[in-house]
N, C-alpha and C positions, 0 to 999 in steps of 0.2 A: 687666723685669729683676728687680724686687722679688719678683714671683711666682716667677720661676725660682730665686732665692736661697732662698725659703721652701721650695720643692719639694725642692731639693737638701738643705737642712738636715733636712727631714722624713725623707728617704730614709736619710741618714746615721744619724739617730736610730733608725730601725727596724733598720738593720743592726747598730748597736752593742748593741741589746737582744736580738739573736738571733745572737750570735757563734758561729760554728763554727770552731774552731781550724784553721789551715792548717798541719798538721804538729804535732809534739809541743810541749807547753807547756814553758817553762823549769822545770827542776827546782828545787824549793824544799824546805828542811828544816823543814817545818811539823809533823812528827811529834814525839812525845815524845823528849826528849833531843836535840833539833835534828837529827832524822834524816829521811830521805825517807820519806814516809808512803804506805801502800798498804792495799788491802782485798782480800778474796777473796770471790767470790759464786757462787751456784748457783741452782737453781730456788727455793730457800727465800727468796730476796730478790725473788721475783715472786709474792707471794700473789695469788690470783685473776687470775694472768697480767698483773699490772700492770707497766708498764715502769719502768726505772731512770732517774733524772734525773742523767746523768753530768756535766752542766754544774754542777749544785749540788755534786756530789761534788768536782769540780775546785776550785770556789771554797772548799771546806772544807779545801783544802791537800793532797788526795790526788793522787798522781802515777803510781801503778801499780795495776792491777787484775788479779788472777789469777782466771780463770773456769773453772768445771768444764766441761770440753769433751768428755769421753768416759768410758766406764765399761765394766768387764768384762761386766756384765749387759746384755742387749740392750734391754729396755724403758727402763732408766735411761739407756742410751747415746743413744737417740733423743731423750729429753727434754733431755739435755745438749747434743746437737748443735743443737737448736732455739734454745736460749738463747745458746750460744756464737756462732753466726752473727750474731744480732741484737746482743748485748751488745758483742762485739769491735768491730763497725763503729761503734756509737754511742759507745763509750768512746774510740776513736781519733779520731773526729770531734770529740770534746770536748778532744782534746789529751793524752789519757792514754796511758801505755804499758800494754800488755796481755800476758798470757801465759795459757796454759790448762793445767789439770791432768787427769791420767788416773787415775781411781779404780780400784784393782786388787783383784782376788780371785785367789788362787793356786790351782793345780790340785790335785785330790785324788789324788795319786800320789806314790810314792817313787822312781820310776824316773828316773834322771838324763836320759835321752834325751827322755822325755815332758815333764819340767820345762823343758828347753831349748826344745823344740818349742812349748810353750804360751807361754813368754816371748817367743819370736820372733813368734808369731802375734799376741799382744797389742801388741807393738811395731809390727807392720805396721798394725794397726788405728789406732794413734796417728799413724803417718806418713800414712796415708790421710786421717785427719781433718785433719791439718795441710795436706795437699794440697787438700782440699775448700775451705779458706778462702784458698787462694792462696799458701801458704808463709809464710816470715818476711818482715816488712817492717822498716823502721828503728824502728818503734814496738813491736816484739815482743820480750819476754823469752823465754827458752827454755821449752819445755814442762816439766812437772813430773810425776814419778811419785808419786802419793799412795799410800803404803804404810803402812797402819796396822792391818791385821789379818792374822794368820797362821792363822786358822780356815779349814779347807778342807772341812769337812763339818758342816752344820747340820741338825738334825732337831727339828721342833716348836719352833723358835726357840732351841734350845740347841746350842752347839758340841760336837760329839762327837769331833772330830779336829783336831789342829793340825799344821802343817808344822814340821819340825825347823829349827834355826838354819842348818844347812848348806844345806838346800833353799831356805829363804827367801833366803839370800845368793846362791845360784846363780841363782835366778830373777831377782832384782833386778839382778845384774851383767849377765846376758844381755840383759834388757830395756834397761838403760841403754846398754850397748855398741852394741846394734842401732840404737837411736834416734839416738845420737851419730854413728854411722857413716853413716846415711842422711840426716841433716839438717845435718851440719857444725856442730852446737852440742852442748855438754854439757847434758843435762837436769838439772833440779833433782831432789833427793830430798826429799819432804815426809814428815815423821813426827814422833814425840815421843820424848823421851829414854829412857823406860823400854822402849819397843819396840825402839829402836835397840840397846839393851844386851842385852835378854833374848831377843829374837826373831831377832837377826842376829849372825853372827860378825864379829869385827873384820877389816877388810880394807883394805889400802892402795889396792886397785883401786877400792873404793867411795869412799874419801876424796878421789879426784880429781874427784868430781862435787859441784857446789855444794849446800849443805844449806839447806833451808827448814824451820825447826824450830818446833814448837808447844810453847809453855811459858807457862802462865798464872800469875797471882798476883803477879808482880813487875813493877813499873812501869819501863818503859824510860827514863823521865825521870830516874831515880836512877842516877848514874854507876857506883855500886857493884853495880848489879843486872845479872846476866847470865843468859840463858835456860838452863834445864836443869842448874843446879848444885845439888848437895845441900848441906845445912848441914854435913855431915861426909862426907868422901870424894868420890869421883867417879862419875858415870855413865861407865862404860868402854865406848865404842863407837868406830866408825871415825873420827868427827870430833872426838874428845876430845883437847884439847891437854894439854901437860905441867902446866899450872896448873889443870886440870879444867874450863876453859871449853870451850864448843863452838865449833868453827870453822865458823860459819854465815854465810850471806849475807842471809837474810830471817828475821825473828823474828815469828811470829804470837803476839802477846802477850795477846790477849783474843778471846773469841767474843761479847762483850757490848757492842760498839760501838753507839751510839744510831742506829738506822736512819734516822730522819727527818733527822738532822744530815748524813747522807751521801747523801741523795736516794733511799733505797730505801723501799719500802712496808712491809717487814718491820720488826718492833720491834728486831731485833738484826742485827748484821753483824760478821764477823771483821775485826780490824784487825792490820796488820803494819807493821814498820819495817825499812828496809834498813840493813845493818850498816856500810857503807863510804861512800866519797866518791862524788862525781858520776862521776869517772873509772872507778871500779870498777863503777858502775851501767851506764855506757855500754859498758863492756867486755862485759857480758852480752848486749848487743843486737847485737854484731858476729857475723859469720858468716852471710852471705846464703845462702838456700836457696829455690829455686823448684822446684815439682814438674815432673817430666817425665811423659810418658804412663804410664810404669810405676808412678809414685807416685800416680796418680789412682785414685779408688775405682772398681772395675769395676761394671758393671751386669748383673745376672742372669748372673754368671759360672757356667759349668758346674760342677755339684756332684756328687760321688760320695758316696752315703750307704749305710750297711749296718747291719743289726742284728747286734750282737755277741752278744747273748743275748736270749731272749724267753720268756714264759710260754706254756704250751700247755694246762695243766689246773690249775685252782685251785678253792678253795671261796669262798663268799660272805664268809667271815671273813678272806680274804687279799686282797692286792693283786696285780694283774697287772703284772709288771715287764718293762721293755724297756731295753736299753742300746744306744745309737745312736752311731755315729761318722760324721762328715761331713768330707770333705777337698776341697781345691781341685784344679784340674787338675795342679798341680806336686806333689801329694801332701802338702802341708802342711795343717794344720787350717784350717777356715773360721774367720773371726774374729768372726762374729756369727750371730744366728738362734736358733731354738729348735725344739722338737719337740712333737707332739701326736698323739693317736689320733682318727681320723675314722671313724665307723661307716658301713658301706654302706647301712644303714637310717637315713635322716635323722631319723626319728621316734623311734629307740631312745634310751633313757637310757643314758649311758655312764659313770656314776659321777663321782667327783671325780678330776681329773688333777693330779698334782704333778710338776713338772719340776725335777730337780736337775742343775745344771751342774757337772760334775766336772773339766772342763778345756776349753780351746778345742777346739771340734769334738766334744766328747763329753758326752752327757747320759744320765741315768737317768730314765725316765718311769714313774711309779707311778700305777696306776688303782685306786682303792678304792671301796667302796660299791656294788659291782656286784651285781645280782640274778642268780639262776640262769638259765643259758641258754648258747647258742652265739653268740659275737661274731665277726662278719666285717667287715673294713674294711681300713684301712691306717694305719701310723705315718708321719707326714709330717714331714720336716725343712722348715722354712719360714723365711724371712727378710723381716721387714717392711720393712727398709731397702732391699731388692731388690739388695743387693750380690751375694748368691749365689742361684742358682736353686733352686727347691723340688724335692724328691725324695719320691716316695711308695713305701712298702715294704709290700706286702700282708701281712696277718696274720690268723690265725684262732685263737681260743682258747675253751675250754669252762670254764664256771663252774658247779660243783655246789653244791647247797644244803648249807651247813655247819651244825653244831650251834648252837642259839640261845645266844648269849653270856649269862653271868650278869650281870644288871643291876648297875651300880655305884651305891652310895649317893650321893645328891647332896651335894656339899660344903656345909658350913655357911657362911653368909654372913659375910664379914669386914667390919669397918668400913672405910669408904673411907680410903685413905691421905691424910695431910696433904700439901698442896701443897708442892713442893720448889722453892726458889729456885735455878735452874740457874746463876745468875750470882753466887752467893755466893762471896766471895773473889776475884772477878775485877775487872778494871779496867773501869769504865763510862765510856767516853770519847765 
């Protein structure tokens, strides 16, 4: 009997040291200003692919985690998917509430129909991602639209074209309405005050969606501090109240949380506080949605792709340019994938290929650094996620020898810039 008692005691001790919460933990107001505390994470909290200790995070008082779960760009989207699947399960096992955010890029077009089509395609991508993880559970907050850039054309790392306020607003409203309709929950909008004011038009339709606002430098522990307020005047955007305060649900108050304190291997982590009561928090977790067959990600769905324009004769000083469209069986744009040129001669050098995504289902492929000759092969639409089937389009183009460019003088060496403290003026909690 004594041995049995010792054995039971030992088992209970082992269990208590490896607790996996059965359902969500009780909400606690352990954040600054006695608020519910949260974090948001992405691949940057997994240096060298290290896992996150969500049990330690929970013990530090955190109760919700927003995870990067999808991205407009295909390579970043695959990385986000990998960490979303692992982190959501581990965080919920530790008793934390979770949500995920979609990082968006807008299309390079001014045509209203194309803007709407792109927003709906990116909304579909988000719904499919939610379907891949089984839909919403009682521990899920709504998905969030991460909208923080209106640049639609980048060349050599410099933005050459921005979307208008009207077009950013149209795209955002379309995405939000589409996701809300299909998932029975209103998504968050994540952004920062200056973007909300300068890049978007004020809209009562936008204001019905909960705001997750990024505003650094003010400590939430001080009752007089509110996110996104000017010292004089207001940020005038869709969520601005009559007293100049923002009508927000979540405040991202720093990007300089101490990683080790919250169980992540990175040195920094974004920290957030929830604005309201437990009842308001629980209200955001309501609205069950489970995916039906139509909401599940297809596998190698039939794709129709075509060349909108292509180069036939260029010189070695030019780039060969191809514009490609790819659509689903219902005629809507594909939601992921990319394009490339593949030579019929596997030993031929085909220069440097740059792909510019101008909208969902539309890319411009630029091939530079080509030597003189005739090139035969195909432009391929491909999708590493295997959501959409690949399509090959035969092409042939000639490259003539161009004049030798005048060599440019080498730039003089500049002294190395002094290191910048990225956390200057931020809260280090």
